[in-house]
C-alpha positions, 0 to 999 in steps of 0.5 A: 499499499505504501509503495503504491501511494508513494508511486502515485505521489511521485507520478502526481508530482512529476505531472505537476512539474511538467504542467508548470514547466509547460505553462512557463514555456507557453507563448506570450502575446504582449501588446506593446503599443496601441495608437489610434489615428481617429476618424480619417478624412479620405484620402489618408496616408500616414507612417508609423513604426516602433523600436522594441527591446529584446524579448524572450524567444517564445514571446510575440509582440503586437502593435495596434494602429486603429482608425475609423472611417465614415464612408467607403474606402480602400486600404493598402499597407506595407511594413518593413523591418531592418535585419542586422543579424543577431544584433537587431532583428524581428522575425516572423513579422506579420501585418493583419487588418482587423475589424473593430476597435484598437486595444484600449487597455494598459500597454504593455499588457499580456493577452489572455486566451479569450482576448487572443480568440477575440482578436483572431475572430476579427481578422479581415486579411493577413498580409503577404510577403517575407518575414522582413517585408509585409504588405496588404494589397487593396482591401475595400472597407465600409464605414466602421472601426479598423485596426492594422496589427503588426506582430512578430518576435524580437530576436535581436540581442539589442532589440528590433524595429519596424516601420510602415505606411497606412494608406486609405483611399476614398472610394466613389459612391455608386450613385456618383459613379453612375451619374458620372458614367451617364454624363460621359455617355451623354457627352459621347452621344452629343459629340457623335451627333455633332460630327454627323 
């Protein structure tokens, strides 16, 4: 009886140690910066960027750049990082467009599993490119709140940095476009008749 109790205790202790070390090794998502550009007057272009201190290997940073638009628009964005080898580097950099408001809590702040799931559910598009250069090609947007999210791992011993560009263009309203096309059609018709 004592032997089986001792064996159970050792097994339970080993499981507890394994779970504690697994929890310590789990990735951490940390909001490092949250900026809000407010309600944009279209067309709108602005640059952004951030220099970051070194992080643990399993940690990922997030930076939010929020904005809202009151009319239809079209977003494009590009983000680049400088790779100076082991000294100054960001690896696995991504840029995403999320619907909804930017992070409004304290910065820096580690996200909970529920907050991560909420952010993941609001992703409209994720950029493409390399780990050093990410772009979001033209994405149509309706009126509302949006966030350009930058994420990655700071792997340089002295940290890392990125810089980006946010461009939101105005999209003509369908009724205005229809009126313009009708006007061009009438001009073409009157020109054609005047030639005869």
